[in-house]
Every structure is written in structure tokens, then in C-alpha cells.
N, C-alpha and C positions, 0 to 999 in steps of 0.2 A: 428250479434249482439254480443257485447263483454261484458263479465262479469268479474269483477275484485275481486270477493269475495275471490279468492284463494291467495290474498296477505298475508294471514296467513302463507303461506309457508316461508315467510321471517323470521318468528320466529326461524326457524330451525338453522339458522347460528349463533344464539346467544348462542347456547350450545357448550361446549368445545369439542375438537376433539378426546380426549383420550377415547378409548373404552375398557372396560374390556373384557377379553377373554370369561368368562362365566358369563353372566348377571344373577343376582338373586334378586337384589333389584329393587324397582320402578325406581330409578334414573338410574340404569344401563340399565334396559330394555328400558327406554325412550331414553337414549343416543344411544344404539344399533339401535333402530328404526330410529333415526335421521341419523345415519351413513349409514344405508341401503338405506334410502330414497334418500339421496344425491348421492348415487351411482346407482340410478334407480333400486334397488332391492326391488321392491314394495311388493312382497309376504313376504319377510323377514321382511320388515318394518311393515307390517300389523300384523305379528305374534308377534313382539316385542311390538308394541303399544298395542295390545290386552292384552298381558301379563301384561303390566304396568297398564292398567285399572283394571285388576283383582287384582293386588297387592294393588292398592289404588284407588278405584272407585270414591273417592271424588275429585280427581284432574282433573279439566276440560281440562287442556292442553293435556293430553294423549288421551282423547276422541276426541279432536279436531284434533290431529295429525292422529289418527286412521281413522277418517272420511275422512280427506284429502287424505290419502293413498288409501282408497277404491275408492274415486272419480278418482284418477289417473289411476285406473284399469278399470273404467267405460267408455264405448264407447257410446256417444250420438246417439240415433236413432236405436240402435241394440236391438231388443226385445227378445233376447235369454235369457232363465232363468238364466244362469250363470252370464251374464252381468247385468241383472236387480237385481241380488242378491247383487252385489257391491253397487248399488244405495240404496237398502233397508238397507244394513249394515251401509252405510254412514249416511243415515237419522236417524237411530237409535242412532248413536253416536252424531250427532248434537243435537238431542233432549236431550241427557244426559247433554250436555253443557248448553242448554237453561234451564234445570231444576236444574242447579247447582248454586253455588255462583260465577260464572265466571264474569270476567270483562265485561263491556258493549261492548267493541270492539270484544271480543270473542263471545259474544251472537249475535252481529250484523253479524259477519262472518258466524256463524252457521245458522242464519235465511236465509241469502243469499244462503248458500250452499244448504239448503233444497229447497228453491224456485227454484234454478237452476236445481236441479234434477227433481222436479215436472214439471218444464217447458219442459225439454227434454223428459219426459214421457207423455207429453200432458195432464197432470192433471191441467188444467188451474185454476180452483177455488183454489186448494191447493197452486199452485204457487203464485197466487195473495195474498192469506192470509199471506204467509211468506215474500213476498216483503213488504207488509204493516207492518208486524212486524219489519222488518229491518228498515223501515222508522221511527218507533216509537223509535228505539234505536239511530238512527242518522237522525234527520229530515232535516239536511242540505246536505245529500247525494242525488244527482240527479238521480243516477242510478236505484234505486228501482222504482221511479216514471216513468222513461223511460220504464223500463221493464213491468210495468203494462200497459202502453200505447200500447206497442207492443202486449201484450197478448190480449188486447181489440180489436185491429185492426185485429189480426189473427182470433179471434172468430167471427167477423162480416164478414170479407172478404170471408172466405171459403164457408159458406152457401149461401152468395149472388152470388158468382160465379157459384156454383152448380145450383142454381135456374135459373140463366141466361142461363146456358148451356142447361138446359132442355127446355127453351123457344126458343133456337136456335138464341140467340141474338149475335150481333157483339160486340167485346171488347169496341168500341168507342160509342156504342148505350146506351142511358139511358132508364130506365123503363118509359113507357108511359101509363098514366092512360086511354087514349082513346082506348087502347087495353085491352079488358076485362081480358085476362089471365095475362098480365103484371100488370094491376091494382091490381088484387088479390094478386099477389106475392109481389108487392111494399108495400101494406098495412100490409101484413103478416110480411115481413122483418122489416118494420118500428116498428111494435109493439114489435118485439123480440130484435132488435138491437139498437134502438135509444138511450136508456139510457146507453148502453155500449159505444156507440160512444161518447156521451157527457162526460162520465167518462174518456175515453181515451184522449180527447182533454184537459180536465182539468189537468190530471196527466202529460201529455207532456208539457203543459204550465208551470207547476210547475218545471219540470226538466230544462226547458230552463231558467226560472227565476233564478234557482240556478247555472246554468252553461250557461251563455249567448252565448257561441260559440258551443253549443252542436248540431253539425250538424246532427248527427244521429236522435236525437229527432225532429229536424226541418223537416227532410225528412219524418218521420212518421206523422207529422202534415199535410203535403201535402196529404198523403195517407188517413188519417182519414177524412179530409174534402171532399175527393172524395167519400168516403163511405157515408158521410152525404148527398152529392149532389144527389146521386142516389135514396135516400129515401125521397126527397122532392116531394112526389107523385103527388100532385095537385097544386104545386106552382112553376111555372117556374122561377119566380123572385128570390125566395130563392135558387133554384138550381143554377142559374147563379151566385148568390152572393157567394155560397159555392165554386163553381169552380174558381171564381176570387180569393178567399182566398187561395185555394189550389195552384194556380199559384204563388201567393205572397210567399208562403212558399218554392216553388221551387227556386225562386230568392234568398230568404234569405239563403237557404241551400247552393246554389252555391257560394254566397258571403262569407259565413262563411268558406267554404272549401278553397276558394282562399286565404282568410286572413291567415288561418292556414298554407297553403303551403308557403306563403310569409314569415311568421314568422320562419318557419323551415329552410328556405334558408338564412335568415339574419345572418350575422356573429355574433358569440357569444362574449360578452364582456369578455375580459381576467380578471381572478382573480389573476394572478401572481403578486408578489410584484414589484413595480417600482424600478429598479436598481439605479435610481438617488435618 
């Protein structure tokens, strides 16, 4: 799954390249941080950006750059204290941007940044909260909707697979209410997961409406309907309908991927001036 909230790094190239030898002002510290970041000297960048935030806490750009530099040091999936500290420091700086008079685009990037870090530390509710906040800043951005859909699927899939494993079920086997143990598990999972599945389908649909060729979102629609199918506990007709819908999304996903591949291979129209 790809997240593009780090596009804020593109702001770095807008600042001049001349760096003072000994930075003392806010602008100097900010520029030294940019130069260090561009040369992959992230620890130096963090030190300069942190000093800039101390010299002028009201400027959101320094907080945003400091957060981004901390994220560059963070390794997703590694739960070591030093690594998690980078995530915590980044979240703190993103919050400073959200609490400031920053531009909407900067607040949007900060909300996505917080959501990304919570997602990678498996704090699902917090991640969803900040993806929803990002959507409030930019309702036409499909990616937060997609990300919420992915979170919803993850939260449903994992407990369902654990329950099925405990029952000794095959991967291609659906929960059967004629089996007392499977019936109990099916109704229990349905009570816990159905609203989450419905939310996931709704948000993935929204993502696809905003980006009609969003093949990643289409692929998760397939997965989400397979989750739903396994929880149609006593209605085989609805189960088959859900599986048919899931297969439809497989076909749509493959078609979208094929169209993307064809577009990427198509010769690009030249923008050079006509010599005639």
C-alpha cells in the first residue's frame, strides 16, 4: 500500500542553496536543515529544524520539516524504543502544525503523516481518525478513503482467520451454520465485523468514485466482499451474491491494471515546437 503524504518534501527545493557557516536565526537554521536533509544527513537536519522551531515556534513549516525528518529515520514495523521515539517526535510536530495557522495543504500533509505512523504502529482507531481528518481538509483526495478501507479489511480479516484456524478449517471453506461450532463463530464475527465491513465497502467505493482507475482500491473491494460472504451465516443466497460481486471486482481490477499498462507503453505526444 502506497502513501503519498510525504510530497511535502518537495517544498525543500524551493529554498535557496546558500548556507551560512554558523546558523543563528530561524531562517538560517531552517536552511541548514534543508541542506542537511537533501544530503541525507537526517540527524543534522533534525537538529537544525528543532532549533528553528525553538527560535520561532509559530512557523508551521519548521515543525513540518522536523516531523518529516523524524519520519525519514523511522523504520515501519520495528518496535524498538529508539525507533518508536522517532514516530512519537514526528507526531508531536505534526500536531504543532495542526494546531497552528498553517495552510490547508500543510495541515492535510500533517494529518496524513500522523495517520501513516499510527497505521504502522497498528493503532487502527487513531489512524482512521486522522485519515478522516485528512479527508476533511481535502474531500477530493481518494487516498484517505482507500486507507480507511484497508484498515477496515485488516481489522476484520485477522480475527476471522484466527477463528477459522482454531476450527481447523481449509482456506476455501466457508463458515457453515449446520456445524454448531462454526455457527457460533460466524454469528460472533458477524456481530463484531459487519459494520466495519460495510464502512470499508463504502469508503473504497468513495475512493474509486474519485479515482476511477484506482486498481488498489478495486483489489480491496474484492477482499472486502469475501469477508462479507463468509459472514452471511444462514443465507447461502447472499453468500453466493457476495462471492459473485467479489469476482466482479477481480475482473475490474485486472482490466484497470491492463489499461494502465497500455497507457504507460503508449508513445507520449511530443511537446517540442514544430520546426515548420
